[in-house]
C-alpha positions as CSV (number, residue, x, y, z in Angstrom):
1,X,-2.4,-28.2,1.8
2,X,0.9,-27.2,0.2
3,X,3.6,-25.3,2.1
4,X,3.5,-22.4,-0.2
5,X,0.9,-20.4,1.7
6,X,2.8,-20.8,4.9
7,X,6.1,-19.7,3.4
8,X,4.2,-16.8,1.8
9,X,2.9,-15.7,5.3
10,X,6.4,-15.9,6.8
11,X,7.8,-13.7,3.9
12,X,4.8,-11.3,4.1
13,X,5.6,-10.8,7.8
14,X,9.3,-10.4,7.2
15,X,8.7,-7.9,4.4
16,X,5.9,-6.1,6.1
17,X,7.9,-5.9,9.3
18,X,10.7,-3.8,7.7
19,X,8.2,-1.8,5.7
20,X,4.9,-1.3,7.5
21,X,5.7,-2.3,11.1
22,X,8.8,-0.1,11.6
23,X,6.8,3.0,10.5
24,X,3.5,2.2,12.2
25,X,4.5,0.1,15.2
26,X,8.0,1.4,15.7
27,X,6.7,4.3,18.0
28,X,4.7,1.9,20.0
29,X,7.7,-0.4,20.5
30,X,9.8,2.7,21.5
31,X,7.1,3.7,24.0
32,X,7.3,0.2,25.6
33,X,11.1,0.0,25.4
34,X,12.2,3.6,26.2
35,X,13.9,3.9,29.5
36,X,14.9,0.3,29.6
37,X,18.5,-0.3,30.7
38,X,18.4,-4.1,30.6
39,X,21.0,-5.6,28.3
40,X,20.4,-8.5,25.9
41,X,17.3,-9.6,23.9
42,X,15.2,-11.4,26.5
43,X,12.7,-8.6,27.2
44,X,12.4,-7.9,23.5
45,X,11.9,-11.6,22.7
46,X,9.2,-11.9,25.5
47,X,7.4,-8.9,24.1
48,X,7.4,-10.3,20.6
49,X,6.5,-13.7,21.9
50,X,3.4,-12.1,23.3
51,X,2.5,-10.5,20.0
52,X,3.0,-13.8,18.2
53,X,0.8,-15.6,20.8
54,X,-2.0,-13.1,20.1
55,X,-1.6,-13.5,16.3
56,X,-1.6,-17.3,16.6
57,X,-4.8,-17.3,18.7
58,X,-6.6,-14.9,16.3
59,X,-5.4,-17.1,13.4
60,X,-6.9,-20.1,15.0
61,X,-10.2,-18.3,15.6
62,X,-10.5,-17.1,11.9
63,X,-9.3,-20.5,10.7
64,X,-11.9,-22.3,12.8
65,X,-14.8,-20.0,11.7
66,X,-13.6,-19.4,8.2
67,X,-15.1,-15.9,8.5
68,X,-13.2,-12.7,9.1
69,X,-16.5,-10.9,9.5
70,X,-17.4,-13.0,12.4
71,X,-14.1,-12.2,14.1
72,X,-14.2,-8.4,13.5
73,X,-17.8,-8.2,14.9
74,X,-16.8,-10.1,18.0
75,X,-13.6,-8.3,18.9
76,X,-14.4,-4.7,17.8
77,X,-15.6,-3.8,21.3
78,X,-12.6,-5.4,22.9
79,X,-10.2,-3.6,20.5
80,X,-11.8,-0.3,21.4
81,X,-11.4,-1.0,25.1
82,X,-7.8,-2.2,24.6
83,X,-7.0,1.0,22.6
84,X,-8.3,3.1,25.4
85,X,-6.4,1.1,28.1
86,X,-3.2,1.1,26.0
87,X,-3.5,4.8,25.3
88,X,-3.8,5.6,29.1
89,X,-0.9,3.3,29.7
90,X,1.2,5.0,27.1
91,X,0.3,8.4,28.4
92,X,1.4,7.3,31.9
93,X,4.7,5.9,30.5
94,X,5.3,9.1,28.6
95,X,4.7,11.2,31.8
96,X,6.9,8.9,33.8
97,X,9.8,8.9,31.2
98,X,9.8,12.7,31.2
99,X,9.7,12.6,35.0
100,X,6.4,14.4,35.0
101,X,4.8,11.6,36.9
102,X,6.3,11.6,40.4
103,X,6.2,8.2,42.0
104,X,5.1,8.6,45.7
105,X,7.4,7.5,48.4
106,X,6.4,4.8,50.9
107,X,4.7,6.2,54.0
108,X,4.0,4.0,56.9
109,X,1.4,6.5,58.1
110,X,-0.5,6.1,54.9
111,X,-1.1,2.6,53.7
112,X,-2.8,3.8,50.5
113,X,0.4,5.4,49.3
114,X,2.1,2.0,49.0
115,X,-0.6,0.7,46.6
116,X,-0.3,3.9,44.5
117,X,3.4,3.6,44.4
118,X,3.2,0.0,43.1
119,X,0.7,1.0,40.5
120,X,2.8,4.0,39.1
121,X,6.1,2.0,39.3
122,X,4.6,-0.3,36.6
123,X,4.8,2.6,34.1
124,X,8.3,3.7,35.1
125,X,11.3,2.0,33.3
126,X,13.1,-0.2,33.9
127,X,10.1,-2.5,34.1
128,X,9.9,-6.0,35.4
129,X,11.1,-8.6,32.9
130,X,7.8,-10.5,33.5
131,X,5.8,-7.5,32.2
132,X,6.9,-7.7,28.6
133,X,5.1,-10.9,27.6
134,X,1.6,-9.7,28.7
135,X,2.3,-6.3,27.2
136,X,3.0,-8.0,23.8
137,X,-0.2,-10.1,24.2
138,X,-2.3,-7.0,24.8
139,X,-0.8,-4.8,22.2
140,X,-1.1,-7.6,19.6
141,X,-4.9,-7.0,19.5
142,X,-4.4,-3.4,18.4
143,X,-5.9,-2.7,14.9
144,X,-3.4,-3.0,12.1
145,X,-4.1,-3.2,8.4
146,X,-1.2,-5.5,7.7
147,X,-2.5,-7.9,10.4
148,X,-6.0,-7.7,9.1
149,X,-4.7,-8.7,5.6
150,X,-2.9,-11.7,7.1
151,X,-6.1,-12.7,9.0
152,X,-8.0,-12.6,5.8
153,X,-5.6,-15.1,4.3
154,X,-5.8,-17.3,7.4
155,X,-9.6,-17.2,7.2
156,X,-9.5,-18.1,3.5
157,X,-7.3,-21.1,4.4
158,X,-9.8,-22.2,7.0
159,X,-12.6,-22.1,4.4
160,X,-10.7,-24.6,2.3
161,X,-10.3,-27.0,5.2
162,X,-12.6,-30.1,5.3
163,X,-13.2,-29.8,9.0
164,X,-13.1,-27.0,11.6
165,X,-10.1,-28.3,13.6
166,X,-7.7,-28.5,10.6
167,X,-8.9,-25.1,9.6
168,X,-8.1,-23.8,13.1
169,X,-4.7,-25.4,13.0
170,X,-3.9,-24.0,9.5
171,X,-5.0,-20.5,10.5
172,X,-3.0,-20.6,13.7
173,X,0.1,-21.8,12.0
174,X,-0.2,-19.1,9.2
175,X,-0.6,-16.3,11.7
176,X,2.2,-17.7,13.9
177,X,4.6,-17.7,10.9
178,X,3.3,-14.1,9.9
179,X,4.1,-12.9,13.5
180,X,7.5,-14.6,13.5
181,X,8.3,-12.9,10.2
182,X,7.7,-9.4,11.9
183,X,10.0,-10.2,14.8
184,X,13.4,-9.3,13.2
185,X,12.2,-5.7,12.4
186,X,10.8,-5.2,15.9
187,X,14.0,-6.5,17.5
188,X,16.0,-4.1,15.4
189,X,13.9,-1.2,16.5
190,X,14.1,-2.3,20.2
191,X,17.8,-2.6,20.1
192,X,18.3,0.8,18.5
193,X,16.3,2.4,21.2
194,X,18.2,0.7,24.1
195,X,21.7,1.2,22.7
196,X,21.6,4.9,22.5
197,X,24.3,6.8,24.5
198,X,23.3,8.3,27.8
199,X,23.4,11.9,26.4
200,X,21.4,10.9,23.3
201,X,19.1,8.8,25.4
202,X,18.2,11.8,27.7
203,X,17.3,13.9,24.7
204,X,15.4,11.0,23.1
205,X,13.5,10.5,26.3
206,X,12.1,14.0,26.2
207,X,11.2,13.8,22.5
208,X,9.9,10.3,23.0
209,X,7.9,11.3,26.0
210,X,5.9,13.9,24.0
211,X,5.4,11.5,21.2
212,X,4.2,8.8,23.6
213,X,1.8,11.2,25.3
214,X,0.4,12.4,21.9
215,X,0.1,8.8,20.7
216,X,-1.6,7.8,23.9
217,X,-4.1,10.6,23.6
218,X,-4.8,9.6,19.9
219,X,-5.4,6.0,21.0
220,X,-7.9,7.1,23.7
221,X,-9.8,9.4,21.3
222,X,-9.8,6.7,18.6
223,X,-10.9,4.0,20.9
224,X,-13.6,6.2,22.4
């Protein structure tokens, strides 16, 4: 197989990232990033690595099966569940960012409060550096028209392969390149959010909190 389709997927991800992804996925990335005080790019890279991991796995699946319909039928239920879970998580992050979600203090007389504290702290920034990669993996499954189009191309590539394994590898590589192409735009959005001044950040948190809560409710309703 020539290298042209692989280059096309990389360029499609790059162009789509600065066009489609910033407008459609930018608010989602802001919801994940808002409140983060950590400097550098590591947490952004881990989040995007999680997304690329998901795209690569899905590309391998469609490349192996050579059928996009098989994929959509098998993951539709999971996508709905992920949308609901992601929606609830975004609502909690929005409430926490606006400080409308009080985190209970440890109470030695009440063992249950310690567990509740640990759960709620997950949604309050700054989050653990280790949480960004799994968040990227989970949110990589969310429905996206641009991703579906890329998966169709990966599935078509798998249909042209002589054997299932080469088809799987071609599909995985194509989707990995597509995902890598979207990373620069997502890094830009992430850095813009985290480099706001303190005064601007406080104002942004309030506005972003409302946007996050509304987005989370929409995800829950859509998934339901």
